[in-house]
N, C-alpha and C positions, 0 to 999 in steps of 0.2 A: 361633350365639351360645352362649356358655357362661354359666352363672349360678352364683352362689354361694348357699349356703344354710347354715343351722345347725339342728342337732337337739339336744334336751335329753333326757338319759337319767338317770333317777333310780334310785338303787340303795339298798336298805335292807338292814340287817343289822348285826351287831356281836356282841361277846362277851357271853355270859351272865354277869351279875355278881350276887353274892349279898350284897354288903355292905349293911348296914342303911340307909345313906343313900339307896340306890336306892329301896327300898320307901317310905321317908318321902317322897321326891320325888314318886313316883307318886301316893301318897295325897293329897299336897298339891295336885297337879294336878287330881285328881278332885274335891277339895273346892271348888276355884275354878270348875270347870265342865268340860264335855267339851272335849277337844282339838280344835282346828279342823281340818277336813279339809284335806288337802294339795292345794294348787292344781294343776290340770292343767298339763302342760307346754305352753308356748306353741306355737302353730302355726308351722310353717316358713314363711318368707317367700320362699324360692327353693329349687330343687332342690339336692340335695347336691353334685352335680358342679360347680355354679356357684361354689362356694367357691374354686375354683382361679383364677378370674379376677375375681370381683366381691365387694365387701363389701356387707352389708345396708345399705339406705338407709331412713331413717324415711319413712313415707308412701309406700312403694313395695313392690311385690311382683313377683317374676319367676317365670315358669313357661312352660308350653307351651300355646298356644291350643287349647281343646278344643271350645267351642261358643258360639254367641250366640243369644239369643232376643229379638227386637225387640218381641214382644208383652208382655214383661215388662221390657224394657230391661235385660237381664242378660247378663254374660259369665261363662263357666266356664273357669277356668284350672287346668291340671293341675300339681301340685307333687309330684313323686315319686308316692307312692301316694294322696295326698290331692287334694281338689278345693277350689278357692277360688271363691266366687261374688261378683262385683262388679257393682253396679248402675251405670247410666250414664244421663245425660240427653242425648238426641240433639241437643238445641239447643245444648249447651255443651261436650260432650266433644270433645277433639282426637284425631284418629286419624292416626298417622304411620307410613308404611311405608318403611323404608330411608332416612329423612330427608325423604321427600316427603309433604306433608300430603294427606290423603284425606277424603272425606265419610264420615260414620259408617256409611252403608250399605255401605261397602267391607268391613266386617267380615264380610259374607256371603261374600266371596271369600277370606277368610283361610284359609290351609291348616291343617288340624288338625295339631298338633304344632309349629307355627311358634313359635320362641322369641319371647317377648313380655314386655315390662315395662309394668306399669300403675301410674301415679301416682294416688293417691286421697286423699280426705278422709273422715273418719268423720262420719256424720250419722244420728241416730236408731238407733244401734247397727248400722249397715251401712256397708260401704265403698262410696263413690261415686267412680267413675273421673273424673279430670280429663284424663288423657292415656293413650292406649293406643298403645304404641310397638312395632311389629312390626320385628324386627331385620332390617337389610339386610345385604348382603354385607360380609365382612371385607376390608379393603383389602390387597392383595398386589401388589408391584411386577410389572409386566408381564414383565420379564426373568427373574423368578423362577418363572414359571408353566410347567407342562407340561400337555398336554391328554390326552384319552382315547386318541387314536391312539398317542401316545408310550408310555403305560402298557401299552396292548394289545400293542404291539411287544415290550415288555420281558417280558410274560407269555408270548408265543408263542416268542420267542427270547431267553431270559435272558442278560443281559450281566453277567459277574461283577463288573464295576466299577460297577454300579448296584444300590442297595439300596432296595427299597420298604418304607416304614415306616408302619404304621397307628398313628396317635396317639390313638386312642380307648381308653377304659377296657376292661379285659379282658372284662367281660360282653358288650360290643358286638362285640369281636373274636371271641368264641366263637360268636356268631350269624352268622358269615360274614364273610370278608374277601377282598381281591383276591388271586388266586393268587400265591404266592411272597413275600408280605409277611411281615415280622416285626412284632411288637407291642411298641412302647415307649410305654405310656400317658403322655400329657402330665402327668396328675396325679401320676404316680410317677417322673417324669423324673429328678429329683435322686438317687433311690435306685438306679435300674436302668440309666440310659443308658450310663454308662461301661463297664458289663459287656457290653452288647449291641451297641453301635456298633462298626463296624470299626476296627481299629487304624490302618489306612491312611486318613489324613484327606484324601487326594486323591480318594477314591471319591465318586461322586455319590449323594447322599441325596435321595430323593423322598418327601416327607411327604404324607399325606392323612388326612382324618377324615370328618365327617358332613355335608359340603357347604359351600357358600359362606358360610353364616352361622356356621359353626363356627370357633372361634379356636384349637383345639388344634393343628392342623398348622402354621399360621403361627407360633404361639408356640414350638412345638418347633423349627422352623427357626431362629428367633432364638437359641435355646439352643445348637443345634449350631454355629452360626457363632461364638458366644462361646467354644466349646470348641476352635475352630481348624479346623473343617471348611470347606473352600474351595469346594466345589461342591454347593450345596443348592438344591432346587426344591420347589414345592408343586403337587400335583394338586388344584386348588381345588374342583372339583365333587365329588370324592371318591366315597364309597360310593353316595350316592343316584343319581348318574349311572351309575356302573359297573353297578349291579345292574339297571338298566333295559336295558342293552346287552349284558351278558355275565354269566357265572356267577360266584358266590362260591365259596370253598372253606371247609371246616371239617374238624375232626378227630373221630375216633370218641369220644374222651373229652369233647369239647365238645358233641357231640350228646346224650350221656348227661347231662352236667351242665346244659346250657342248656335242654334240651327234655324229655327223659324224666324226670329227677329232679324237675323243677319243674312237671311236668304241663302244659306249654305245648303247645297243639294244633299239630300239624304233619303234613304228608303225607310219609311215608317211602316212597320209591320204589325198588324192586329191579328193575333193568333187565336182569337176566340171563335166560337161557332158563328156562321153567317147571320143567324137571327139576332144574336147579341150585338154584332157589329152594326146591323141595320138599326138597332135601337139607339145608337150613339157611339161615335168614334172620333178620334183625332182627325181633323180635316186633312185630306190627302192620303190617309193611311190605306195601305193595301190589305185586304182581308184574306188571310190564308190560314185556315185552321191548323193547329199544331200537327195533327196527324198527316197533313198533306205537304208539309214543308220538305221532307226528304225527297219526295217524288218531283218537286219543283225546283230543285237546286240549280238546274241549268238555266232557269229563267232569271237568275240574279246576275248583277253586274260581274264582269270578269274580276277575279280575285286581285289581279295586279293593280286594279284601280283603287283598292282599299276604300271602297265606298262605305260611308257610315250606314249601318243597318240597325235601326232602333226598334227594338221588339218590346211589345207590351201585351199583357192579358188584362184580366179584370182587376187584379190586386197586386201585380208584380210578383207572382208566385211561380209555381212549378211549371206551368205551361210555357211561359216566356223563357225560362231557363232551358227547358227541353228543346224548344225551337232554336234557341241561340246556339246550343251545342251541336245540333244537326248542321247548322250553317257553318260553324267552324270546322266540323269534320269535312264539309264540302269545300273547304279552302278559303272561306271568308276570313278576313283578318281585322275587322273593325266592327264587331257585333256588340251592341250595348242593350242591356235590359233596363227598362224604366222601373225604378223602385216605386211601389205603390200603384203601378198600372194605371188604368183609365180612371179609377176612383181617385187616385192621387192627383191626376190632371184636373178632374172636375172639382175637387176640393179647393183648388186654387182659383177657381172661377174662370178657367180657360175655356175658350169656345170649342164646341164639338159640332159635328154634323150627323144627321140621321137619315133614315130612309134607304130603300133599296134601289138599284144595286150598289153596293160598295165596290170600290176598285178591286179587281181580282188579278190584275197583271202588274208585274213589277216594272217600273219605269225609272231610269236613273240617267240623268244627263249631267256629266261633270261640269263644273263651272269653267267657262273658257279662260285660258290664260290671258292676263291683261294685254290688250292691244290686238289680240287675234280677231280675225273676221271670219264670217261663215264662208264655207266653200262656195255656196251658191252666189254670194255677193262677189267673191273674188272672180269667179268664172264670168259673171256678167260684166264686171269692170275690165277684165282682161280681153274679152271678146269685142267690146265696144267701149274703149276708154274715153271718158268725158274730158273736155278741155281742162277742167280743174283738177284732174287726177294724173299722177305719174305712177306707172308700174316700174318698180325698181328691182332689178335682178342683182343679187349680191353673190352669185356663184363666181367661181374662178373663170378666167378667160377660156381655158380649155374645155370646161363644161359648157359654156355659152356657145362655143364654136359648133357644138353638136345640135344646137337649136335654141332659139329665143322667141319669146312671145313678141308678136309684131308690135312695134312702137315702144317696147320696154327700154329702159335705160340701164346700162350695165356699169355698176361700180362694185367690184369685189368687196366683201365685208372688211377684209384686212386693209383696204385702201380708203374706206369710208371716212374715217376721222380726218384724213388729209384732204379729201375731196368734197367734204360735206357742203362747202360754199357753192358748189356747182348746182345744187338743188334749190329751187325757189321755195320760199316759205309761204307763198300765197296759194300753194296747191297741196292737195292731200297726197301723201306718198304711201303707196301700198307695196310692201316688200315681200319678195319670195326668194327662196333658194331651192334646194332639191328635197330637203326634209323638214324644214321649219326651224331648225336649230340656229343657223346663221341669220335667218330672217328675223328671228326674235332678238338676237343680239343687235342687229342693225336697227330694229325698231326702238330699242332702248337708247341707243346712241342718238337717234333722231329726236325722240321725245325729250331727252335731256337737253338737246340743243334748241328746243322750242318749235319743232315741226309738228304739223298735223299728220299723224302716221297710223298705220295698221299693218298687220302681217298675216301671211297664210301659214297656219300651223298644220302642215300636211306634206306628204310626199307628192311630188309632181314630176312628170316626165314630159319633155317638150321635143318635138321632132323638128327636122330641118325646115319645114314649112311654117313652123310657129304654132302648130296645133298641139294642144296639151291634154294630158289625162291626169287627174288627181287620183292616186291609187290608195292613199291611206290618210286618215286624219287622226 
């Protein structure tokens, strides 16, 4: 599914003017009263990328499904870097997945990141969902489809008459693509397609994007047909299926731009011999010779984390590919081989480090969710809460009756919008629930209202005496 969205950017500035009427106007304005504060920019109603296919709709928001909390009857939707919290009544809300009506409890099964549209009404200052629509597969004619095996054959034995085209935006392409593919982002099609497509319009074009719910590859196919290309196909399952079965490729400059420069956590794996790694390697890389990867699979992050694992050898050749495929057999789902290997990295003038010992143990710490605080920090604040901090418990009353942290304030998440004025803005609000889901929703409500806030993203048990144990993060 693709969504549209809009953003508002306000710019201030202008020339300094010394003419008397400016001073008079300013004094007149001051005499009338203070100038009204500029209203904040409206919140986006859908991700930026969605503007390519959809227009904003009144009473509707689009985004990526993030979480659901049935204890507070709330859904959290991700819209670019922001979060939108929408309440729902299980007795009346309609849930639809790919055109098929579902029970509200089906939201427990919704995949994080699934493209979702929510129709809502405003009530008591909150959005209340009337429909939650999880996008189903985009329709593509059966005769226009190719499958994984077709693409895999093209990767293994490239045919000069076949062109693989990644229709996703450049940032996604930078984070790994199918080997041999070129990037013609659908959002930029009209600007770049004529320059990048082959002149021979009889060549077969195979488009792919972010899976069966993504419209960018089918829409790109239509545009190519309109330009006169006679042999076009769509690999409908796209990158999500490919990366579960085989490796992605990236380039040295993309590793630097997409991961190193943005400080995005990743495992960088040097699969050369130890003596080669000692002579020069990408900073922070773990040295694990290709022959030892299989025996060290358990040392890698849990597959469910989908940690980026960026593999390189000397030239981006067979050793990196062999190691990458061992990792995929072991369950990893985001393995990328650096084309050109270390030589490609060095050719661009990027820094390396040398000397022994190189890192030999895999370490991966996922980037914390915005607003979350460390368990140790929460424990310290909860055990001895400073005067300028409030511990806010957003569980339901029946949960709190079984035990609360001493000194904590109880406002169930579903009541927070109506009771937010009870909280002081000159104190830091630290939120918890029982799992972190409702706490995160409350955090975003507080942040949007201008509070200094943070939340515990972990499971916590609290006894009658107020003692607590954090059991999972």
